[in-house]
N, C-alpha and C positions, 0 to 999 in steps of 0.2 A: 729901394734900388731902382735906378733908371733903366727901364727895359725897352726904350725906343729902339726900333729895328729899322724903320724906314722913315724918311722925312722928305718934304719938298724943300729944296734949297735952290734959290734963284730960279724958281719955276721948273726945276727938273727933279725927278725922283732919284733919291740916293739911299743906299743901304749902309748901315754900320756893319761890323763884323758878324753880329748875331743875325742881322737881316740877310747877309750873304749866305750864312749857314742855312737859314730857313728857306731861302729861295732856291738854293742848289741841292738841298737835301743832304748836305755834308755835315760832318761834325764840326763844332767850333774849332777844335784843335787842327782839323784838316784845313780850314780857312786860314788859320795862322801859318800853317806849313806852306800853303800856296803863296801867301804874301811874303813870307820869309825867303822863299825860293822863286820869286816871281819871274826872274829871267829864264828859269828852267821851264816853268809852267805857262809862261806868257800871261801871268795874272796881272790885272790892272794895278797900277801903283797907288791910286786913290789920292785922297787929300785930307788934311786936318781941318776940323770944324767943331767948335765948341768943345775942344779938349779930347776928341776921339777921331778915329779914322773913318772915312766915308768913301763910298765907291758909287759911281754913277750906275743907275739901273741898266742903261744901254751897254755899258762896258761889261757888266757882270753877265748880262744875257748873252753877249757875244762870246765871252769866255766859256760859259756853260755849254753853249752849242758846240764850240770847237773841242772842248774837253770830252764831251760825250761822244763825239765823232771819233776822236782819237782812241777812246776806250773801246769802242765797237770795232775799230780797225785791228786792235790787238787781240780780239777774242779768237779762240780756236775755232776751226771749222767743224761743224756738227755733221755727223754721219746720220742721214735720215733714211737709210735703207732698212728694210725689214718690216715685219708685222708689228704695228703699234701695240698689239695686245701681248706680244711675247714678254715673258718674265726673264730678266737678265740679272746677273750678279754684279758686284762692285767692279770687277775687272772689265767686264763688257760695257758697263755704264761709263767707265772712264774713257774707253775707246770711242764710244758714241759722242762724248763731249770733246774728244780730241786731246785728252790728257794722257801723259806718259805713264801715270800710275794711279791706282785707286786712292792713294793718299791725297790726291788733289781734289777729290770729290767735295763739293760744298756741303756745309751743314744743312742747308735747305733740303738737300737730297738725303743725306745720311739720317736725318731726324724723322723722315717720313717715308719709310719703306712701304711698298704695297703688300709685301708679305715678309714674315720673319720665320725662319726655320731654325729650330734648336738642334745643334749637332751633338753627336755622342759624347764629345769631350766637354760639353757644357757651354761652348761658344755658340754664337748665333750667326746665321747667314741671312743677310738682307737682300731682298729681291725687289726689283722695280719693273713696271711695264715700260716698254720703250717710249710710249707716249708721255709717261711721267718724266722721263729723262729729257725728252724734247721740250716739255713745258718749262723745265728748269733752264734749259738753254735759251729758250725764247724770252724768259724773264730777264735775262742779262741785257737784252737789247730793246726791251719794251714791245716786242712783237706780240700779236695776239695768237695764242697757241690753240690748236684744235684738241690738244690733250687736256687732262684735268690739271688744276692747280695742285701742287704738292700739298698733301695734308688735308685735302678737301675733296669730297665727291658730291654727287647729286643729292644724296641723303645727308642730313646733318650729322656730324660726328661730335660726341660730347667732349672729346679732347684729342689732339693729334696723336697721343700715345695710348688711346683707349684700347686699341686692338694690337698693341705692341707686346710681344711675349717678354721683352726685356723688363717691362713694368712689373711683372710678377717677381723677378729677381730683386728689383729695387724695394718693393713692399716687404719682401721676406727679410732683406738686410735691415731695414728700418725696424721691423718687428723684433728681430733678434737683438738689436742694439738696445731698444727700449726695454725689453724683457730683462736684459742683463744689467740695466741701469748704466749703460755706457754712453759716453758723449757721442753725438752724431757727427762731430767734426772728424774729418778723415774718411768718412764713408764714401765720398765721391771718388777718391783715389782707389779705394778697395773695389768699388763697383766697376770703375773703368778697367781695372786689371782683370776682373772676373769676366767681363763681357767683351773685352778687347775693343773698347770704344774710347773716344777722347774724353778727358776729364770734364769738358764743358757739356758734352752729351750726357755723361753720368749725372752731373748736377741737375740737368733738366729732368732726367728720369726720376731722381730723388725728389725734386720739387713736386712733380706730378704725383708720385707715390705718397707724398705726405698728406695729400687730400684723399685718403683711402675711402672716405665716405662716398666719393663720387664713383667708386668702383666696387659695388657690393659683391661682385663675384670673385674678388681677389682676396688672398689670405690677409687677415688683419683688418678687413673692412667691416664696418658696422652693418647690421642688418635691420 
């Protein structure tokens, strides 16, 4: 399979569609979308060469710069008031990011709470320090944050879910299914409903819980 992504053509650097995806960090399907709706996105028309579409490096670089500037202009305004060490819940975190609802919180934040509290009804409450929320906001624009990167601290963590109380529930669910000889398919939906999280987050928790040997303190882990 021909994997050429960039080439010198007539003394100028050009990208094919895969090269555009690699240079901009976008998915290949996104590049196709940009090109299909180039009047809307002001994406270069490109040219045909050797049976494929090519785009001049200078044109793609100009597009990328303008596209990133437009995305930054659409970002919500971040509330940077308050103590960076304060622990806040999802509603407050949404307000810090300028969102109207906690449902708009990104997975980057939802998957890496600074603290998880289990409520009396079995649900969990995720809490973040303000500086963690600010770090997520800064990552949207490429700013260097004074807060920690979500999911990482000064000390090395063995896994982003290593200290997440929800991981216990995932391990228990897997252990129960295996003991009963049940198929693991469908456990993601069950875990999502039990914890009140998105199916994607539930699947990530199950994937982490599957490697129980990495968590000797958890039920079902080998010693």
